[in-house]
Predicted model as a PDB file, atoms N, CA, C, CB and O in Angstrom, pLDDT in the B-factor column:
MODEL        1                                                                  
ATOM      1  N   MET A   1     -71.538 131.890 104.733  1.00 60.00           N  
ATOM      2  CA  MET A   1     -71.390 133.288 104.921  1.00 60.00           C  
ATOM      3  C   MET A   1     -69.770 132.907 104.946  1.00 60.00           C  
ATOM      4  CB  MET A   1     -72.243 134.113 106.367  1.00 60.00           C  
ATOM      5  O   MET A   1     -68.950 133.313 104.122  1.00 60.00           O  
ATOM      6  N   PHE A   2     -69.428 131.820 106.356  1.00 69.00           N  
ATOM      7  CA  PHE A   2     -67.892 131.740 106.531  1.00 69.00           C  
ATOM      8  C   PHE A   2     -67.192 130.766 105.301  1.00 69.00           C  
ATOM      9  CB  PHE A   2     -67.554 131.048 108.134  1.00 69.00           C  
ATOM     10  O   PHE A   2     -66.006 130.783 104.973  1.00 69.00           O  
ATOM     11  N   SER A   3     -67.882 130.226 104.933  1.00 79.00           N  
ATOM     12  CA  SER A   3     -67.327 129.366 103.569  1.00 79.00           C  
ATOM     13  C   SER A   3     -66.982 130.471 102.425  1.00 79.00           C  
ATOM     14  CB  SER A   3     -68.649 128.184 102.881  1.00 79.00           C  
ATOM     15  O   SER A   3     -65.880 130.453 101.877  1.00 79.00           O  
ATOM     16  N   GLN A   4     -67.862 131.326 102.129  1.00 82.00           N  
ATOM     17  CA  GLN A   4     -67.383 132.359 100.988  1.00 82.00           C  
ATOM     18  C   GLN A   4     -66.380 133.090 101.561  1.00 82.00           C  
ATOM     19  CB  GLN A   4     -68.484 133.377 100.429  1.00 82.00           C  
ATOM     20  O   GLN A   4     -65.498 133.448 100.781  1.00 82.00           O  
ATOM     21  N   SER A   5     -66.252 133.462 102.885  1.00 87.00           N  
ATOM     22  CA  SER A   5     -64.801 134.359 103.192  1.00 87.00           C  
ATOM     23  C   SER A   5     -63.587 133.340 102.986  1.00 87.00           C  
ATOM     24  CB  SER A   5     -64.708 135.027 104.973  1.00 87.00           C  
ATOM     25  O   SER A   5     -62.519 133.696 102.487  1.00 87.00           O  
ATOM     26  N   LEU A   6     -63.843 132.088 103.400  1.00 84.00           N  
ATOM     27  CA  LEU A   6     -62.473 131.036 103.288  1.00 84.00           C  
ATOM     28  C   LEU A   6     -62.453 130.719 101.618  1.00 84.00           C  
ATOM     29  CB  LEU A   6     -62.710 129.279 104.366  1.00 84.00           C  
ATOM     30  O   LEU A   6     -61.375 130.268 101.229  1.00 84.00           O  
ATOM     31  N   LYS A   7     -63.518 130.898 100.563  1.00 88.00           N  
ATOM     32  CA  LYS A   7     -62.857 130.810  99.581  1.00 88.00           C  
ATOM     33  C   LYS A   7     -62.016 132.068  99.022  1.00 88.00           C  
ATOM     34  CB  LYS A   7     -63.685 130.346  98.799  1.00 88.00           C  
ATOM     35  O   LYS A   7     -61.125 131.995  98.176  1.00 88.00           O  
ATOM     36  N   ASP A   8     -62.532 133.375  99.740  1.00 90.00           N  
ATOM     37  CA  ASP A   8     -62.035 134.550  99.460  1.00 90.00           C  
ATOM     38  C   ASP A   8     -60.613 134.793  99.527  1.00 90.00           C  
ATOM     39  CB  ASP A   8     -62.607 135.338 100.168  1.00 90.00           C  
ATOM     40  O   ASP A   8     -59.784 135.333  98.794  1.00 90.00           O  
ATOM     41  N   LEU A   9     -60.602 134.013 101.042  1.00 90.00           N  
ATOM     42  CA  LEU A   9     -59.494 134.016 101.312  1.00 90.00           C  
ATOM     43  C   LEU A   9     -58.013 132.994 100.573  1.00 90.00           C  
ATOM     44  CB  LEU A   9     -59.825 133.860 102.526  1.00 90.00           C  
ATOM     45  O   LEU A   9     -56.820 133.274 100.451  1.00 90.00           O  
ATOM     46  N   ARG A  10     -58.737 131.893 100.249  1.00 91.00           N  
ATOM     47  CA  ARG A  10     -57.778 130.997  99.325  1.00 91.00           C  
ATOM     48  C   ARG A  10     -57.535 131.555  98.002  1.00 91.00           C  
ATOM     49  CB  ARG A  10     -58.356 129.579  99.078  1.00 91.00           C  
ATOM     50  O   ARG A  10     -56.462 131.308  97.451  1.00 91.00           O  
ATOM     51  N   ALA A  11     -58.537 132.385  97.348  1.00 91.00           N  
ATOM     52  CA  ALA A  11     -58.306 132.924  96.184  1.00 91.00           C  
ATOM     53  C   ALA A  11     -56.934 134.017  96.245  1.00 91.00           C  
ATOM     54  CB  ALA A  11     -59.679 133.580  95.773  1.00 91.00           C  
ATOM     55  O   ALA A  11     -56.020 134.124  95.427  1.00 91.00           O  
ATOM     56  N   PHE A  12     -57.154 134.741  97.481  1.00 91.00           N  
ATOM     57  CA  PHE A  12     -56.252 136.077  97.389  1.00 91.00           C  
ATOM     58  C   PHE A  12     -54.884 135.289  97.940  1.00 91.00           C  
ATOM     59  CB  PHE A  12     -56.866 137.626  98.518  1.00 91.00           C  
ATOM     60  O   PHE A  12     -53.840 135.881  97.667  1.00 91.00           O  
ATOM     61  N   LEU A  13     -54.771 134.261  98.546  1.00 90.00           N  
ATOM     62  CA  LEU A  13     -53.492 133.425  98.889  1.00 90.00           C  
ATOM     63  C   LEU A  13     -53.021 132.848  97.838  1.00 90.00           C  
ATOM     64  CB  LEU A  13     -53.647 132.384  99.854  1.00 90.00           C  
ATOM     65  O   LEU A  13     -51.809 132.640  97.895  1.00 90.00           O  
ATOM     66  N   ALA A  14     -53.782 132.364  96.475  1.00 88.00           N  
ATOM     67  CA  ALA A  14     -53.169 131.840  95.309  1.00 88.00           C  
ATOM     68  C   ALA A  14     -52.979 133.047  94.871  1.00 88.00           C  
ATOM     69  CB  ALA A  14     -53.878 130.862  94.393  1.00 88.00           C  
ATOM     70  O   ALA A  14     -51.851 133.406  95.211  1.00 88.00           O  
ATOM     71  N   ARG A  15     -53.548 133.886  94.260  1.00 87.00           N  
ATOM     72  CA  ARG A  15     -52.821 135.246  93.762  1.00 87.00           C  
ATOM     73  C   ARG A  15     -51.709 135.773  94.355  1.00 87.00           C  
ATOM     74  CB  ARG A  15     -53.632 136.308  93.818  1.00 87.00           C  
ATOM     75  O   ARG A  15     -50.846 136.289  93.645  1.00 87.00           O  
ATOM     76  N   LEU A  16     -51.591 135.726  95.543  1.00 88.00           N  
ATOM     77  CA  LEU A  16     -50.044 136.379  96.284  1.00 88.00           C  
ATOM     78  C   LEU A  16     -49.144 134.918  96.263  1.00 88.00           C  
ATOM     79  CB  LEU A  16     -50.274 137.133  98.375  1.00 88.00           C  
ATOM     80  O   LEU A  16     -47.970 135.173  96.534  1.00 88.00           O  
ATOM     81  N   ALA A  17     -49.273 134.101  96.125  1.00 83.00           N  
ATOM     82  CA  ALA A  17     -48.420 133.012  96.016  1.00 83.00           C  
ATOM     83  C   ALA A  17     -47.915 133.074  94.204  1.00 83.00           C  
ATOM     84  CB  ALA A  17     -49.362 131.491  96.583  1.00 83.00           C  
ATOM     85  O   ALA A  17     -46.778 132.725  93.888  1.00 83.00           O  
ATOM     86  N   GLU A  18     -48.656 133.428  93.437  1.00 79.00           N  
ATOM     87  CA  GLU A  18     -48.336 133.488  91.904  1.00 79.00           C  
ATOM     88  C   GLU A  18     -47.245 134.715  91.759  1.00 79.00           C  
ATOM     89  CB  GLU A  18     -49.835 133.807  90.921  1.00 79.00           C  
ATOM     90  O   GLU A  18     -46.421 134.742  90.845  1.00 79.00           O  
ATOM     91  N   THR A  19     -47.343 135.681  92.735  1.00 83.00           N  
ATOM     92  CA  THR A  19     -46.414 137.034  92.555  1.00 83.00           C  
ATOM     93  C   THR A  19     -45.028 136.343  93.326  1.00 83.00           C  
ATOM     94  CB  THR A  19     -47.171 138.739  93.503  1.00 83.00           C  
ATOM     95  O   THR A  19     -43.918 136.822  93.094  1.00 83.00           O  
ATOM     96  N   MET A  20     -45.153 135.478  94.019  1.00 85.00           N  
ATOM     97  CA  MET A  20     -43.697 135.091  94.928  1.00 85.00           C  
ATOM     98  C   MET A  20     -43.035 133.849  94.089  1.00 85.00           C  
ATOM     99  CB  MET A  20     -44.075 134.482  96.802  1.00 85.00           C  
ATOM    100  O   MET A  20     -42.443 132.990  94.743  1.00 85.00           O  
ATOM    101  N   LEU A  21     -43.107 133.733  92.785  1.00 81.00           N  
ATOM    102  CA  LEU A  21     -42.848 132.597  92.200  1.00 81.00           C  
ATOM    103  C   LEU A  21     -41.165 133.078  91.491  1.00 81.00           C  
ATOM    104  CB  LEU A  21     -44.245 132.158  91.064  1.00 81.00           C  
ATOM    105  O   LEU A  21     -41.025 134.031  90.725  1.00 81.00           O  
ATOM    106  N   THR A  22     -40.243 132.349  91.872  1.00 85.00           N  
ATOM    107  CA  THR A  22     -39.122 132.565  91.212  1.00 85.00           C  
ATOM    108  C   THR A  22     -39.114 132.840  89.537  1.00 85.00           C  
ATOM    109  CB  THR A  22     -38.385 131.448  91.563  1.00 85.00           C  
ATOM    110  O   THR A  22     -39.897 132.374  88.708  1.00 85.00           O  
ATOM    111  N   PRO A  23     -38.115 133.634  89.347  1.00 82.00           N  
ATOM    112  CA  PRO A  23     -38.234 133.440  87.505  1.00 82.00           C  
ATOM    113  C   PRO A  23     -38.063 132.323  86.988  1.00 82.00           C  
ATOM    114  CB  PRO A  23     -37.254 134.153  86.642  1.00 82.00           C  
ATOM    115  O   PRO A  23     -38.512 132.251  85.844  1.00 82.00           O  
ATOM    116  N   ALA A  24     -37.531 131.303  87.426  1.00 85.00           N  
ATOM    117  CA  ALA A  24     -37.438 129.983  86.850  1.00 85.00           C  
ATOM    118  C   ALA A  24     -38.823 129.579  87.201  1.00 85.00           C  
ATOM    119  CB  ALA A  24     -36.232 129.005  87.421  1.00 85.00           C  
ATOM    120  O   ALA A  24     -39.536 129.414  86.210  1.00 85.00           O  
ATOM    121  N   GLU A  25     -39.183 129.451  87.927  1.00 87.00           N  
ATOM    122  CA  GLU A  25     -40.768 128.813  88.364  1.00 87.00           C  
ATOM    123  C   GLU A  25     -41.869 129.431  87.265  1.00 87.00           C  
ATOM    124  CB  GLU A  25     -41.325 129.411  90.186  1.00 87.00           C  
ATOM    125  O   GLU A  25     -42.806 128.850  86.719  1.00 87.00           O  
ATOM    126  N   ARG A  26     -41.486 130.612  87.155  1.00 82.00           N  
ATOM    127  CA  ARG A  26     -42.627 131.580  85.858  1.00 82.00           C  
ATOM    128  C   ARG A  26     -42.459 131.104  84.899  1.00 82.00           C  
ATOM    129  CB  ARG A  26     -42.466 133.152  85.418  1.00 82.00           C  
ATOM    130  O   ARG A  26     -43.410 130.551  84.347  1.00 82.00           O  
ATOM    131  N   ALA A  27     -41.057 131.118  84.239  1.00 84.00           N  
ATOM    132  CA  ALA A  27     -40.712 130.432  82.851  1.00 84.00           C  
ATOM    133  C   ALA A  27     -41.251 128.657  82.907  1.00 84.00           C  
ATOM    134  CB  ALA A  27     -38.766 130.578  82.604  1.00 84.00           C  
ATOM    135  O   ALA A  27     -42.051 128.141  82.127  1.00 84.00           O  
ATOM    136  N   GLU A  28     -40.800 128.227  83.639  1.00 87.00           N  
ATOM    137  CA  GLU A  28     -41.244 126.718  83.789  1.00 87.00           C  
ATOM    138  C   GLU A  28     -43.071 126.647  83.571  1.00 87.00           C  
ATOM    139  CB  GLU A  28     -40.706 126.115  85.580  1.00 87.00           C  
ATOM    140  O   GLU A  28     -43.699 125.816  82.916  1.00 87.00           O  
ATOM    141  N   LYS A  29     -43.553 127.700  84.284  1.00 87.00           N  
ATOM    142  CA  LYS A  29     -45.180 127.529  84.163  1.00 87.00           C  
ATOM    143  C   LYS A  29     -45.683 128.125  82.743  1.00 87.00           C  
ATOM    144  CB  LYS A  29     -46.017 128.421  85.476  1.00 87.00           C  
ATOM    145  O   LYS A  29     -46.473 127.636  81.936  1.00 87.00           O  
ATOM    146  N   ALA A  30     -44.874 129.492  82.701  1.00 85.00           N  
ATOM    147  CA  ALA A  30     -45.342 129.791  80.823  1.00 85.00           C  
ATOM    148  C   ALA A  30     -44.891 128.542  79.856  1.00 85.00           C  
ATOM    149  CB  ALA A  30     -44.315 131.394  80.017  1.00 85.00           C  
ATOM    150  O   ALA A  30     -45.686 128.379  78.931  1.00 85.00           O  
ATOM    151  N   ARG A  31     -43.874 127.697  79.870  1.00 85.00           N  
ATOM    152  CA  ARG A  31     -43.536 126.385  79.026  1.00 85.00           C  
ATOM    153  C   ARG A  31     -44.969 125.670  79.103  1.00 85.00           C  
ATOM    154  CB  ARG A  31     -42.159 125.337  79.741  1.00 85.00           C  
ATOM    155  O   ARG A  31     -45.671 125.530  78.102  1.00 85.00           O  
ATOM    156  N   ALA A  32     -45.262 125.323  80.112  1.00 90.00           N  
ATOM    157  CA  ALA A  32     -46.227 124.619  80.409  1.00 90.00           C  
ATOM    158  C   ALA A  32     -47.536 124.930  79.840  1.00 90.00           C  
ATOM    159  CB  ALA A  32     -46.246 124.596  81.598  1.00 90.00           C  
ATOM    160  O   ALA A  32     -48.192 124.066  79.258  1.00 90.00           O  
ATOM    161  N   ALA A  33     -47.963 126.199  79.995  1.00 90.00           N  
ATOM    162  CA  ALA A  33     -49.207 126.751  79.311  1.00 90.00           C  
ATOM    163  C   ALA A  33     -49.052 126.718  77.773  1.00 90.00           C  
ATOM    164  CB  ALA A  33     -49.489 128.260  79.779  1.00 90.00           C  
ATOM    165  O   ALA A  33     -49.928 126.296  77.018  1.00 90.00           O  
ATOM    166  N   LEU A  34     -47.795 127.227  77.364  1.00 87.00           N  
ATOM    167  CA  LEU A  34     -47.468 127.036  75.802  1.00 87.00           C  
ATOM    168  C   LEU A  34     -47.513 125.664  75.363  1.00 87.00           C  
ATOM    169  CB  LEU A  34     -46.058 127.543  75.419  1.00 87.00           C  
ATOM    170  O   LEU A  34     -47.995 125.415  74.257  1.00 87.00           O  
ATOM    171  N   GLU A  35     -47.086 124.784  76.071  1.00 89.00           N  
ATOM    172  CA  GLU A  35     -47.387 123.440  75.704  1.00 89.00           C  
ATOM    173  C   GLU A  35     -48.705 122.769  75.645  1.00 89.00           C  
ATOM    174  CB  GLU A  35     -46.748 122.768  76.442  1.00 89.00           C  
ATOM    175  O   GLU A  35     -49.075 121.992  74.765  1.00 89.00           O  
ATOM    176  N   GLU A  36     -49.353 123.146  76.652  1.00 91.00           N  
ATOM    177  CA  GLU A  36     -50.787 122.932  76.631  1.00 91.00           C  
ATOM    178  C   GLU A  36     -51.804 123.747  75.349  1.00 91.00           C  
ATOM    179  CB  GLU A  36     -51.222 123.430  78.119  1.00 91.00           C  
ATOM    180  O   GLU A  36     -52.634 123.203  74.621  1.00 91.00           O  
ATOM    181  N   TRP A  37     -51.451 125.028  75.382  1.00 91.00           N  
ATOM    182  CA  TRP A  37     -52.083 125.716  74.228  1.00 91.00           C  
ATOM    183  C   TRP A  37     -51.763 125.152  73.347  1.00 91.00           C  
ATOM    184  CB  TRP A  37     -51.884 126.952  73.969  1.00 91.00           C  
ATOM    185  O   TRP A  37     -52.605 124.306  73.048  1.00 91.00           O  
ATOM    186  N   ASN A  38     -50.463 125.170  72.364  1.00 90.00           N  
ATOM    187  CA  ASN A  38     -50.125 124.931  71.250  1.00 90.00           C  
ATOM    188  C   ASN A  38     -49.115 123.678  70.998  1.00 90.00           C  
ATOM    189  CB  ASN A  38     -49.702 126.078  70.859  1.00 90.00           C  
ATOM    190  O   ASN A  38     -48.533 123.486  69.930  1.00 90.00           O  
ATOM    191  N   GLY A  39     -49.012 122.926  72.060  1.00 87.00           N  
ATOM    192  CA  GLY A  39     -47.865 122.023  71.757  1.00 87.00           C  
ATOM    193  C   GLY A  39     -46.410 122.485  71.757  1.00 87.00           C  
ATOM    194  O   GLY A  39     -45.487 121.747  71.415  1.00 87.00           O  
ATOM    195  N   TYR A  40     -46.272 123.619  72.119  1.00 81.00           N  
ATOM    196  CA  TYR A  40     -44.634 124.134  72.102  1.00 81.00           C  
ATOM    197  C   TYR A  40     -43.887 123.428  73.219  1.00 81.00           C  
ATOM    198  CB  TYR A  40     -44.437 125.881  72.386  1.00 81.00           C  
ATOM    199  O   TYR A  40     -44.067 123.653  74.415  1.00 81.00           O  
ATOM    200  N   ALA A  41     -42.741 122.256  72.539  1.00 82.00           N  
ATOM    201  CA  ALA A  41     -42.566 121.597  73.494  1.00 82.00           C  
ATOM    202  C   ALA A  41     -40.887 121.561  72.911  1.00 82.00           C  
ATOM    203  CB  ALA A  41     -43.618 120.247  73.710  1.00 82.00           C  
ATOM    204  O   ALA A  41     -40.476 120.467  72.526  1.00 82.00           O  
ATOM    205  N   PRO A  42     -40.016 122.666  72.859  1.00 80.00           N  
ATOM    206  CA  PRO A  42     -38.421 122.187  72.249  1.00 80.00           C  
ATOM    207  C   PRO A  42     -37.753 121.578  72.935  1.00 80.00           C  
ATOM    208  CB  PRO A  42     -37.467 123.120  71.911  1.00 80.00           C  
ATOM    209  O   PRO A  42     -37.784 121.554  74.165  1.00 80.00           O  
ATOM    210  N   ILE A  43     -36.800 120.788  71.957  1.00 85.00           N  
ATOM    211  CA  ILE A  43     -35.707 119.908  72.382  1.00 85.00           C  
ATOM    212  C   ILE A  43     -34.912 121.015  73.352  1.00 85.00           C  
ATOM    213  CB  ILE A  43     -34.745 119.230  70.986  1.00 85.00           C  
ATOM    214  O   ILE A  43     -34.934 122.243  73.268  1.00 85.00           O  
ATOM    215  N   PRO A  44     -34.202 120.164  74.301  1.00 84.00           N  
ATOM    216  CA  PRO A  44     -32.911 120.940  74.873  1.00 84.00           C  
ATOM    217  C   PRO A  44     -32.194 121.654  74.350  1.00 84.00           C  
ATOM    218  CB  PRO A  44     -32.092 120.363  75.267  1.00 84.00           C  
ATOM    219  O   PRO A  44     -32.097 122.861  74.572  1.00 84.00           O  
ATOM    220  N   ALA A  45     -31.396 120.827  73.343  1.00 84.00           N  
ATOM    221  CA  ALA A  45     -30.715 122.380  72.310  1.00 84.00           C  
ATOM    222  C   ALA A  45     -31.305 123.331  71.732  1.00 84.00           C  
ATOM    223  CB  ALA A  45     -30.060 122.164  71.124  1.00 84.00           C  
ATOM    224  O   ALA A  45     -30.774 124.437  71.632  1.00 84.00           O  
ATOM    225  N   GLY A  46     -32.548 123.048  71.238  1.00 85.00           N  
ATOM    226  CA  GLY A  46     -33.350 124.287  70.632  1.00 85.00           C  
ATOM    227  C   GLY A  46     -33.662 125.248  72.115  1.00 85.00           C  
ATOM    228  O   GLY A  46     -33.514 126.470  72.124  1.00 85.00           O  
ATOM    229  N   GLN A  47     -34.012 124.626  73.061  1.00 84.00           N  
ATOM    230  CA  GLN A  47     -34.312 125.592  74.152  1.00 84.00           C  
ATOM    231  C   GLN A  47     -32.862 126.389  74.709  1.00 84.00           C  
ATOM    232  CB  GLN A  47     -35.071 124.690  75.427  1.00 84.00           C  
ATOM    233  O   GLN A  47     -32.946 127.337  75.489  1.00 84.00           O  
ATOM    234  N   ASP A  48     -31.931 126.030  74.355  1.00 87.00           N  
ATOM    235  CA  ASP A  48     -30.796 126.753  74.737  1.00 87.00           C  
ATOM    236  C   ASP A  48     -30.560 127.884  73.601  1.00 87.00           C  
ATOM    237  CB  ASP A  48     -29.548 125.747  74.920  1.00 87.00           C  
ATOM    238  O   ASP A  48     -30.230 129.055  73.790  1.00 87.00           O  
ATOM    239  N   GLY A  49     -30.769 127.350  72.597  1.00 88.00           N  
ATOM    240  CA  GLY A  49     -30.706 128.509  71.596  1.00 88.00           C  
ATOM    241  C   GLY A  49     -31.854 129.312  71.515  1.00 88.00           C  
ATOM    242  O   GLY A  49     -31.764 130.171  70.637  1.00 88.00           O  
ATOM    243  N   LEU A  50     -32.873 129.310  72.130  1.00 84.00           N  
ATOM    244  CA  LEU A  50     -34.161 130.304  72.540  1.00 84.00           C  
ATOM    245  C   LEU A  50     -33.782 131.097  73.432  1.00 84.00           C  
ATOM    246  CB  LEU A  50     -35.425 129.679  73.105  1.00 84.00           C  
ATOM    247  O   LEU A  50     -34.044 132.298  73.367  1.00 84.00           O  
ATOM    248  N   ASP A  51     -32.796 130.322  74.858  1.00 85.00           N  
ATOM    249  CA  ASP A  51     -32.680 131.059  75.902  1.00 85.00           C  
ATOM    250  C   ASP A  51     -31.314 132.424  75.556  1.00 85.00           C  
ATOM    251  CB  ASP A  51     -32.374 129.884  77.176  1.00 85.00           C  
ATOM    252  O   ASP A  51     -31.240 133.501  76.149  1.00 85.00           O  
ATOM    253  N   SER A  52     -30.501 131.993  74.593  1.00 90.00           N  
ATOM    254  CA  SER A  52     -29.565 132.747  74.059  1.00 90.00           C  
ATOM    255  C   SER A  52     -30.007 133.911  73.525  1.00 90.00           C  
ATOM    256  CB  SER A  52     -28.923 132.117  73.216  1.00 90.00           C  
ATOM    257  O   SER A  52     -29.654 135.043  73.857  1.00 90.00           O  
ATOM    258  N   GLU A  53     -31.001 133.520  72.463  1.00 89.00           N  
ATOM    259  CA  GLU A  53     -31.448 134.878  71.872  1.00 89.00           C  
ATOM    260  C   GLU A  53     -32.294 135.698  72.551  1.00 89.00           C  
ATOM    261  CB  GLU A  53     -32.064 134.737  70.713  1.00 89.00           C  
ATOM    262  O   GLU A  53     -32.324 136.897  72.274  1.00 89.00           O  
ATOM    263  N   LEU A  54     -33.194 135.092  73.656  1.00 85.00           N  
ATOM    264  CA  LEU A  54     -33.715 135.925  74.618  1.00 85.00           C  
ATOM    265  C   LEU A  54     -32.784 136.944  75.598  1.00 85.00           C  
ATOM    266  CB  LEU A  54     -34.419 135.028  75.397  1.00 85.00           C  
ATOM    267  O   LEU A  54     -33.068 138.046  76.066  1.00 85.00           O  
ATOM    268  N   ASP A  55     -31.742 136.250  75.699  1.00 89.00           N  
ATOM    269  CA  ASP A  55     -30.751 137.020  76.759  1.00 89.00           C  
ATOM    270  C   ASP A  55     -29.999 138.005  75.680  1.00 89.00           C  
ATOM    271  CB  ASP A  55     -29.502 135.837  77.713  1.00 89.00           C  
ATOM    272  O   ASP A  55     -29.642 139.064  76.196  1.00 89.00           O  
ATOM    273  N   ARG A  56     -29.716 137.881  74.408  1.00 91.00           N  
ATOM    274  CA  ARG A  56     -28.995 138.719  73.927  1.00 91.00           C  
ATOM    275  C   ARG A  56     -30.029 139.992  73.587  1.00 91.00           C  
ATOM    276  CB  ARG A  56     -28.217 138.075  72.800  1.00 91.00           C  
ATOM    277  O   ARG A  56     -29.642 141.100  73.959  1.00 91.00           O  
ATOM    278  N   ARG A  57     -31.336 139.900  72.893  1.00 90.00           N  
ATOM    279  CA  ARG A  57     -32.402 140.500  72.791  1.00 90.00           C  
ATOM    280  C   ARG A  57     -32.565 141.276  74.230  1.00 90.00           C  
ATOM    281  CB  ARG A  57     -33.466 139.517  72.381  1.00 90.00           C  
ATOM    282  O   ARG A  57     -32.952 142.418  73.981  1.00 90.00           O  
ATOM    283  N   LEU A  58     -32.435 141.105  75.448  1.00 87.00           N  
ATOM    284  CA  LEU A  58     -32.321 141.595  76.751  1.00 87.00           C  
ATOM    285  C   LEU A  58     -31.376 142.558  77.114  1.00 87.00           C  
ATOM    286  CB  LEU A  58     -32.141 140.658  77.502  1.00 87.00           C  
ATOM    287  O   LEU A  58     -31.600 143.587  77.751  1.00 87.00           O  
ATOM    288  N   ALA A  59     -30.109 142.094  76.593  1.00 90.00           N  
ATOM    289  CA  ALA A  59     -29.003 142.629  76.825  1.00 90.00           C  
ATOM    290  C   ALA A  59     -29.105 144.081  76.150  1.00 90.00           C  
ATOM    291  CB  ALA A  59     -27.914 141.727  76.354  1.00 90.00           C  
ATOM    292  O   ALA A  59     -29.036 145.192  76.677  1.00 90.00           O  
ATOM    293  N   ARG A  60     -29.260 143.773  75.040  1.00 90.00           N  
ATOM    294  CA  ARG A  60     -29.834 145.016  73.982  1.00 90.00           C  
ATOM    295  C   ARG A  60     -30.392 145.947  74.430  1.00 90.00           C  
ATOM    296  CB  ARG A  60     -30.758 144.723  73.045  1.00 90.00           C  
ATOM    297  O   ARG A  60     -29.939 147.080  74.598  1.00 90.00           O  
ATOM    298  N   VAL A  61     -31.731 145.433  74.732  1.00 89.00           N  
ATOM    299  CA  VAL A  61     -32.584 146.551  75.375  1.00 89.00           C  
ATOM    300  C   VAL A  61     -32.278 147.154  76.532  1.00 89.00           C  
ATOM    301  CB  VAL A  61     -33.764 146.171  75.615  1.00 89.00           C  
ATOM    302  O   VAL A  61     -32.785 148.235  76.829  1.00 89.00           O  
ATOM    303  N   THR A  62     -31.359 146.483  77.366  1.00 87.00           N  
ATOM    304  CA  THR A  62     -30.801 146.916  78.721  1.00 87.00           C  
ATOM    305  C   THR A  62     -29.803 148.024  78.952  1.00 87.00           C  
ATOM    306  CB  THR A  62     -30.207 145.851  79.257  1.00 87.00           C  
ATOM    307  O   THR A  62     -29.594 148.835  79.854  1.00 87.00           O  
ATOM    308  N   SER A  63     -29.048 147.618  77.287  1.00 83.00           N  
ATOM    309  CA  SER A  63     -27.877 148.792  77.503  1.00 83.00           C  
ATOM    310  C   SER A  63     -28.345 150.173  76.970  1.00 83.00           C  
ATOM    311  CB  SER A  63     -26.420 148.409  76.650  1.00 83.00           C  
ATOM    312  O   SER A  63     -27.644 151.180  77.064  1.00 83.00           O  
ATOM    313  N   ARG A  64     -29.361 150.155  76.505  1.00 70.00           N  
ATOM    314  CA  ARG A  64     -29.803 151.553  75.918  1.00 70.00           C  
ATOM    315  C   ARG A  64     -30.216 152.565  76.771  1.00 70.00           C  
ATOM    316  CB  ARG A  64     -30.871 151.439  75.048  1.00 70.00           C  
ATOM    317  O   ARG A  64     -30.560 153.655  76.315  1.00 70.00           O  
TER     318      ARG A  64                                                      
ENDMDL                                                                          
END                                                                             
């Protein structure tokens, strides 16, 4: 009984920790998941271009 409660608490704390990641930590986690899933691994120059494009699109959407 106690071990199940401990497992539930650990699961809850793990989910809570996920919500407390910084944007940079979430981005790094997403990049790692994409790399594991399909080999996504842009070079730094390519990453800068992707970041600029994302910033441009976000600016366009948020300015509406």
